[in-house]
Backbone bond lengths (Angstrom), bond angles and torsions (degrees), N, CA, C in turn:
res aa  C-N    CA-C-N  psi(-1)  N-CA   C-N-CA  omega(-1)  CA-C   N-CA-C  phi
1 M - - - 1.386 - - 1.547 111.97 -
2 K 1.259 117.47 -50.63 1.463 125.97 -174.44 1.553 109.02 -61.37
3 K 1.431 115.54 -45.41 1.457 125.17 177.43 1.534 107.95 -55.43
4 E 1.404 115.08 -49.76 1.396 114.80 -174.58 1.508 113.48 -64.79
5 M 1.388 115.46 -34.57 1.500 119.83 177.34 1.544 109.89 -61.88
6 I 1.363 115.35 -45.60 1.445 118.67 -175.55 1.566 108.56 -66.85
7 D 1.338 119.29 -39.48 1.399 124.82 175.25 1.539 111.94 -55.15
8 K 1.390 111.77 -55.16 1.448 117.34 177.08 1.493 114.31 -56.39
9 F 1.321 118.51 -43.86 1.394 124.13 179.97 1.491 115.16 -64.72
10 A 1.252 119.31 -37.95 1.451 129.72 166.75 1.520 112.72 -56.49
11 M 1.333 115.93 -48.06 1.412 122.94 178.34 1.485 111.59 -58.76
12 F 1.418 115.34 -46.43 1.511 120.50 -174.74 1.563 108.97 -68.27
13 I 1.387 114.62 -37.25 1.498 116.37 179.08 1.570 109.23 -65.92
14 T 1.279 115.33 -43.79 1.451 119.56 -176.37 1.586 106.66 -64.78
15 T 1.245 118.48 -41.28 1.490 122.85 179.90 1.524 110.87 -65.83
16 A 1.312 116.35 -38.71 1.459 120.23 177.15 1.531 110.92 -61.41
17 F 1.293 116.42 -47.90 1.491 121.74 178.84 1.617 111.59 -63.57
18 A 1.275 114.22 -38.20 1.455 116.64 178.61 1.496 110.25 -68.23
19 F 1.353 118.37 -39.53 1.371 126.19 175.95 1.583 114.28 -61.31
20 A 1.277 114.35 -40.76 1.525 127.05 176.74 1.551 108.17 -64.71
21 A 1.272 113.21 -50.08 1.556 121.14 176.53 1.545 110.09 -59.23
22 G 1.332 118.50 -41.12 1.475 120.90 178.40 1.482 112.78 -65.50
23 L 1.400 114.93 -36.96 1.538 117.61 -178.35 1.537 106.97 -73.43
24 A 1.375 117.76 -35.47 1.473 119.96 177.90 1.550 107.75 -61.96
25 W 1.320 120.19 -50.98 1.473 123.26 -179.81 1.560 110.30 -59.49
26 N 1.225 116.33 -38.11 1.506 122.09 179.12 1.513 110.07 -56.11
27 E 1.427 112.33 -48.74 1.444 118.38 -177.92 1.509 111.16 -68.17
28 A 1.278 117.88 -38.60 1.388 123.53 177.20 1.467 115.33 -60.28
29 I 1.272 115.11 -41.07 1.568 123.71 -179.26 1.480 107.07 -75.27
30 K 1.288 122.31 -37.16 1.447 124.02 173.94 1.498 116.06 -59.80
31 K 1.385 110.83 -43.53 1.501 117.90 178.14 1.547 108.91 -65.83
32 T 1.287 118.26 -43.78 1.477 124.50 177.75 1.582 109.82 -53.65
33 I 1.360 112.96 -45.55 1.409 118.25 -176.73 1.524 110.25 -63.68
34 E 1.321 114.43 -43.63 1.502 122.70 178.17 1.516 106.76 -60.92
35 N 1.356 120.30 -52.92 1.423 124.21 -174.41 1.611 113.08 -59.89
36 L 1.337 112.89 -30.20 1.446 118.53 -178.08 1.645 109.50 -87.96
37 G 1.306 116.75 -1.41 1.417 119.30 -177.93 1.486 118.15 69.72
38 L 1.343 115.33 23.43 1.390 121.92 179.26 1.497 112.45 -96.95
39 T 1.305 122.11 33.42 1.441 119.30 -174.62 1.433 119.41 -71.75
40 Q 1.413 115.89 -20.61 1.492 121.83 176.77 1.519 108.41 -70.35
41 Y 1.354 118.85 -54.06 1.507 120.96 -176.99 1.525 113.57 -105.18
42 G 1.374 116.44 -5.84 1.422 117.98 -179.38 1.452 119.86 -48.93
43 P 1.400 115.84 -54.45 1.419 120.13 -178.72 1.469 114.72 -58.64
44 F 1.304 118.29 -35.68 1.505 124.32 178.26 1.531 105.05 -67.34
45 V 1.354 121.25 -53.47 1.341 120.55 -178.21 1.576 113.86 -60.34
46 Y 1.340 114.01 -41.13 1.477 118.32 172.93 1.487 113.22 -56.95
47 A 1.277 116.79 -45.87 1.537 119.42 178.05 1.556 112.46 -59.07
48 V 1.342 112.73 -47.03 1.583 115.37 179.11 1.466 111.68 -62.81
49 I 1.363 116.62 -45.45 1.492 115.67 -178.55 1.499 108.71 -68.60
50 L 1.245 119.27 -39.03 1.484 117.66 -178.99 1.568 110.76 -65.67
51 T 1.256 120.28 -36.45 1.389 127.62 176.57 1.538 113.69 -61.55
52 I 1.402 115.08 -41.69 1.443 121.08 178.98 1.535 106.80 -71.45
53 I 1.345 120.51 -41.60 1.407 119.57 179.65 1.555 109.40 -63.94
54 A 1.284 115.43 -43.45 1.523 118.71 176.36 1.466 113.04 -55.57
55 V 1.327 120.47 -42.67 1.459 123.61 178.95 1.489 108.86 -60.46
56 F 1.365 116.96 -51.84 1.502 118.76 -178.77 1.524 112.21 -62.71
57 V 1.274 116.38 -42.50 1.438 120.56 -177.72 1.639 106.55 -61.90
58 T 1.358 114.43 -46.96 1.493 116.65 -177.24 1.561 108.90 -62.81
59 I 1.346 122.52 -39.77 1.302 122.95 176.23 1.489 113.49 -62.94
60 W 1.354 117.45 -45.08 1.444 119.10 179.59 1.537 113.09 -65.11
61 V 1.383 118.62 -38.71 1.431 121.01 178.30 1.571 109.38 -65.32
62 G 1.292 115.85 -39.03 1.506 120.66 179.04 1.531 109.16 -62.21
63 K 1.295 121.13 -43.91 1.422 125.42 -179.59 1.529 110.68 -67.37
64 A 1.365 114.36 -39.34 1.506 118.48 175.99 1.527 111.80 -61.60
65 A 1.333 112.74 -42.69 1.454 119.06 -179.71 1.544 110.97 -64.96
66 E 1.361 118.44 -44.84 1.427 124.66 173.69 1.518 109.74 -50.74
67 K 1.360 116.13 -51.32 1.447 122.90 -177.37 1.469 110.89 -59.61
68 A 1.379 114.40 -47.22 1.494 114.40 -179.02 1.535 109.64 -64.77
69 S 1.350 116.36 -38.24 1.475 116.06 -179.09 1.587 107.70 -63.97
70 A 1.286 117.89 -41.95 1.459 119.43 -176.90 1.540 112.09 -64.15
71 I 1.429 116.11 -37.40 1.459 122.74 174.62 1.526 109.86 -58.71
72 N 1.398 113.92 -51.58 1.569 115.64 177.27 1.500 112.14 -61.55
73 L 1.294 118.34 -36.04 1.563 116.06 177.93 1.548 108.96 -65.94
74 T 1.286 113.89 -41.43 1.535 115.02 177.40 1.432 114.57 -56.38
75 R 1.373 114.49 -46.73 1.441 120.83 176.31 1.473 112.44 -59.75
76 E 1.325 119.41 -41.59 1.479 120.86 -177.50 1.571 106.98 -69.28
77 L 1.265 121.20 -39.90 1.417 125.72 -179.13 1.524 108.07 -63.48
78 K 1.367 116.84 -41.91 1.441 119.89 -177.69 1.559 107.53 -66.15
79 N 1.311 115.08 -43.27 1.519 117.81 176.82 1.568 113.39 -62.35
80 A 1.259 113.93 -36.99 1.477 118.43 -179.52 1.609 107.04 -67.90
81 V 1.320 116.14 -41.98 1.485 118.50 -179.20 1.481 108.98 -62.37
82 Q 1.383 116.79 -42.04 1.481 119.74 -176.06 1.538 108.13 -70.20
83 A 1.257 117.87 -35.00 1.497 123.42 178.84 1.493 108.95 -63.47
84 E 1.385 114.88 -45.01 1.445 121.18 179.94 1.540 112.55 -62.24
85 K 1.353 114.69 -44.59 1.535 120.47 177.12 1.481 107.79 -57.28
86 L 1.344 117.81 -48.43 1.446 122.83 -176.16 1.615 109.04 -61.07
87 R 1.291 112.50 -44.18 1.493 117.68 179.07 1.507 112.94 -61.04
88 T 1.338 114.21 -40.85 1.524 122.32 -179.82 1.530 105.28 -65.39
89 E 1.323 123.54 -45.68 1.371 126.57 -178.12 1.479 111.72 -62.04
90 L 1.383 117.67 -44.72 1.416 121.15 174.81 1.470 115.87 -62.97
91 L 1.335 117.85 -34.82 1.485 120.10 178.16 1.610 107.46 -69.67
92 K 1.299 115.28 -37.13 1.521 117.03 177.25 1.510 113.00 -60.02
93 V 1.337 108.92 -45.83 1.489 117.50 -179.34 1.597 108.54 -63.39
94 A 1.326 117.52 -42.83 1.466 119.25 176.86 1.464 112.61 -63.10
95 E 1.367 118.90 -35.84 1.425 120.22 179.35 1.530 113.85 -67.31
96 I 1.310 112.01 -42.20 1.472 118.45 -178.11 1.499 110.73 -75.35
97 G 1.276 114.36 -31.50 1.422 120.52 -173.88 1.516 118.22 82.22
98 M 1.253 111.55 21.44 1.511 118.24 177.81 1.490 108.63 -85.18
99 P 1.363 109.91 141.05 1.568 112.19 174.71 1.492 110.18 -73.75
100 L 1.360 117.27 152.53 1.388 123.29 177.26 1.560 109.10 -70.18
101 Q 1.303 115.76 142.23 1.471 119.28 -178.25 1.538 106.52 -99.78
102 K 1.283 116.09 134.47 1.433 118.97 177.02 1.511 112.29 -77.18
103 K 1.301 116.64 138.23 1.450 119.30 171.91 1.430 116.81 -67.76
104 K 1.336 119.21 143.60 1.415 123.27 -178.19 1.533 109.68 -98.06
């Protein structure tokens, strides 16, 4: 329970900082649009560009998450194979009745 609370709290703090950073960038971009004299079409251009960036970032994050998941799955499979090999060796030793030798 305590770990779950700490994990959630960390997630909320991270989200709050990300939200604050997003607001700061929003203000910076608005000021840039004003300074460039693009107030008539600026917000529309800003929305289109931000949407395109959001699509690419979402795709990139999705691919990164898939890759991380595949890496974890590969590790789990490797561990399972090693565990199965060890189990097989232990069964062979049990069938033969030989004592296990200690590694030097």
